[in-house]
N, C-alpha and C positions, 0 to 999 in steps of 0.2 A: 536533395539538400534540403530543400524547404520543408520536405515531410519529417525528416529527422529534426529540424529545429522547431517545427509545429509540436512533434510529439515530445520533444524535451521540455518545452515550456508546459504543456499539458501534465506533464508529470511532476514538475517544480510547483504547479498550483495546485494539484490534486494534493501532494504533499503538504503543501503551507495551508490548505485547508482542513486537511486531516490534523495538523497539529494545533490550529487554532481550536477545532473540536476538540482536542484533548483537553487543551488548556481551559475551554470554557467549562467543561464537564467536570474537571477538577476543582474549578473555584465555585461552583455553583450547586453541586451535587451534596446533598446531606449524606454523612458517614457514620455507620454505626455498628451495631455489633454483627458479626457474620450469621446468616441465618437465611429462612426463605422471607425475607422483607424487601422492600422498595429499596433500601439503602445498598444491600448486597447486589441486587439487580443492576443498580445504577453504576456499581463498581466493576461487574463483568462487564457491561456496555463500555467502559473509559477502558478497560483491558482490550475489548474488539477494538475498539479505534486505535489503542497503542500499537497493538499488533499490525493493523493496517498501515501504520506510518512504519512500521520498520520493513514491511515490505516494501514500501513506498522507497525508501532509502535503498533498500537491495537491488530495486528495479533501476535507481538511477547509476550505482554502481556496477551494474551489469550493463547498461549501456555505455559507460565509460569505456568498460573492459572491450567491448565491443567497436568502439570507436577508435581504441589502440590496437586492436588487431587488424582490423581494417586500414589502419596507417602504415602499418608494418608489412601487411600484405603487398600493398601497392608501391612500397619502396623497394622491392626484390625485381630486378633485372630480370631474373630467372623464372621462366613462365612455371617450372613446375613447384617452385617454392611457393609463387603468387596462389597457384592451385591448389596448394597443401591450407595455406590460410584461409582462402577462399572456401573451401570445403568444410574446413574446422568451423567457420564463421555460420554457413548454412545447417550444420548439424545441432548447433547451439541453440537450444529454445529456454536458456533460463530466464532472460528477460522476459518472455512471454508468460512462462509460469510466475515469476512473479507480478506482473500485470494482471493475471486472473485472479491471482490468490487476494491482491490489494484489493481489487473492485468488489469481489466476493464479501471479502471481510468489511469494506464500506456499506455494501450493503446490510449485511449481517448487523451491525453496528446501529444501522437506521432500523431496522426491523426490531430490534432489542429495546432501542430506547424508546420507540413507540409503544410496544408489547408492555413494557414496565410502566409508561405513565397511564396506560388506559388500565392494567392491571390495579395499579396503585389506586386509581380513581373509584373502580369498584370494592376494593378493600375497605377503602375509607368510608364508603357509604353502605357500606353492609350487602 
């Protein structure tokens, strides 16, 4: 139970940080015409972080669904019905998939942002 609570709190924290990053980038990034320029790359970085937030929401939704199914499984007096839902829970890897995608997108967003800033510094100095 403590593991589930800690994982849930971590998911909420990461989602909050991701949304804060999106808000920061949306407010501070300069935006201009689409092309091979700093503004377009920063817009792409914002989209990467936004997709990470979407998968963060999907992860939370999946965790809620898993908790609901677990509650249903524990409510049955029939062991066969309980086993059916337990097997269904064991086979469902959706939450883990969203976790991996979210984390990879967070890393990709960080990499995109740093790369864009370094690339822009070299572009402006020639």
